[in-house]
C-alpha positions in Angstrom: -19.6 -1.5 37.3 -17.2 -2.8 34.8 -13.4 -2.9 35.3 -12.9 -2.1 31.6 -11.7 1.4 31.2 -13.9 3.5 28.9 -12.3 5.6 26.2 -13.4 9.2 25.6 -14.9 9.8 22.2 -12.4 11.3 19.9 -13.3 13.6 17.0 -12.8 11.9 13.6 -10.3 14.6 12.6 -8.2 13.9 15.7 -8.4 10.2 15.3 -7.5 10.5 11.6 -4.4 12.4 12.4 -3.4 10.0 15.2 -4.0 7.0 13.0 -1.9 8.3 10.1 0.9 9.3 12.5 1.0 5.9 14.1 0.7 3.9 10.9 3.5 6.1 9.3 5.8 5.5 12.3 5.1 1.7 12.3 5.7 1.6 8.5 9.0 3.5 8.9 10.1 1.2 11.7 9.4 -1.9 9.6 11.2 -0.5 6.7 14.3 0.7 8.6 14.7 -2.5 10.5 14.4 -4.9 7.6 16.7 -5.9 4.7 14.4 -5.4 1.7 15.0 -7.2 -1.5 14.6 -3.8 -3.4 14.6 -0.2 -2.4 11.5 0.9 -0.5 10.4 3.4 -3.1 10.4 0.7 -5.7 8.6 -1.7 -3.4 5.9 1.0 -2.8 5.5 1.6 -6.6 5.4 -2.2 -7.3 2.6 -2.5 -4.6 0.7 0.4 -6.2 0.9 -1.3 -9.6 -0.2 -4.6 -8.1 -3.2 -2.9 -6.4 -4.2 -0.8 -9.4 -3.7 -3.4 -12.0 -2.1 -2.6 -15.4 -1.6 1.1 -15.5 -0.3 3.8 -17.8 2.8 5.8 -16.7 0.6 9.0 -16.6 -1.8 7.2 -14.1 1.1 6.1 -11.9 2.7 9.5 -12.0 -0.6 11.2 -11.0 -1.2 8.7 -8.2 2.3 9.3 -6.9 2.2 13.1 -7.4 5.3 13.1 -9.5 6.2 13.9 -13.1 5.9 11.5 -16.0 9.7 11.5 -16.6 10.3 10.7 -12.9 7.8 7.8 -13.0 9.3 6.6 -16.3 12.7 6.3 -14.6 11.1 4.4 -11.6 9.3 2.0 -14.0 12.5 1.5 -15.9 14.2 0.4 -12.7 11.5 -2.0 -11.9 11.6 -3.3 -15.4 15.4 -3.8 -15.2 14.8 -5.9 -12.1 12.3 -8.1 -14.0 9.5 -7.0 -11.6 7.2 -5.2 -14.1 6.6 -5.4 -17.8 5.3 -3.0 -20.4 2.7 -3.9 -23.0 0.8 -2.0 -25.6 -2.5 -0.6 -24.3 -5.2 -2.4 -26.3 -7.4 0.7 -26.2 -4.6 3.0 -27.5 -1.6 1.6 -29.5 0.5 4.7 -28.7 0.3 4.0 -24.9 1.8 1.3 -22.8 0.4 -0.4 -19.7 2.8 -1.4 -16.9 1.9 -4.6 -15.0 3.6 -6.7 -12.3 5.4 -9.9 -13.4 5.4 -13.1 -11.5 8.9 -12.2 -10.2 7.4 -8.9 -9.1 4.6 -10.6 -7.2 7.1 -12.9 -5.5 9.4 -10.0 -4.6 6.4 -8.1 -3.1 5.5 -11.3 -1.1 9.1 -11.4 0.3 9.1 -7.7 1.0 5.9 -7.9 3.0 7.1 -11.0 4.9 10.5 -9.3 5.8 8.7 -6.1 7.0 6.1 -8.1 8.9 8.8 -10.1 10.6 10.0 -6.8 12.3 6.5 -6.3 13.8 5.7 -9.8 14.8 7.9 -9.9 18.0 6.1 -6.8 19.2 2.7 -8.3 18.5 3.6 -11.5 20.3 4.0 -9.5 23.5 0.3 -8.3 23.4 -2.4 -9.9 25.4 -4.9 -12.0 23.4 -7.6 -9.4 23.9 -5.3 -6.7 22.5 -4.5 -8.9 19.5 -8.2 -9.4 18.9 -8.8 -5.6 19.1 -6.0 -5.0 16.7 -7.4 -7.7 14.3 -10.8 -6.0 14.5 -9.2 -2.6 13.8 -7.4 -4.1 10.7 -10.7 -5.5 9.4 -12.3 -2.1 9.9 -9.5 -0.3 8.1 -9.7 -2.9 5.2 -13.4 -2.3 4.9 -12.9 1.5 5.0 -10.3 1.2 2.2 -12.6 -1.0 0.2 -15.4 1.5 0.5 -13.1 4.4 -0.5 -11.9 2.4 -3.6 -15.5 1.6 -4.5 -16.5 5.3 -4.2 -13.5 6.4 -6.3 -14.4 3.9 -9.0 -18.0 5.1 -9.0 -16.8 8.8 -9.3 -14.5 7.9 -12.1 -17.3 6.2 -14.0 -19.5 9.2 -13.6 -16.8 11.5 -15.0 -16.4 9.4 -18.1 
């Protein structure tokens, strides 16, 4: 017999709820215990723009479940900080695309590093096997997100 404890199988719905709760708590801890170079809501929006690529205000508002005027205000704040820029949409001269500037990319890098620094001391206390398991879990989650993004792109193409 193995000395490794076996884990009971958990229903995906229960695992999903636990995963989201733990990740949200970890995220809050990292944010609360770090001195961010910009407000967290702005950092989150900046990261969203970086991930999505150049986006219209309406797309950003829809993704963030807020109104266009609210998103316009948020984008103006990022623009005032030099973290994003607006350019005409080549496919529609009436619309603008918001994209991350090099200063925005650097600010995101610093924000991520500051937040990660909060977590690192806790990770350093883990056993090597636990670190390996956690690294495997991060890889699984990254793959899952990649698959979801790919599915969403495929669905969007089919709707057009």
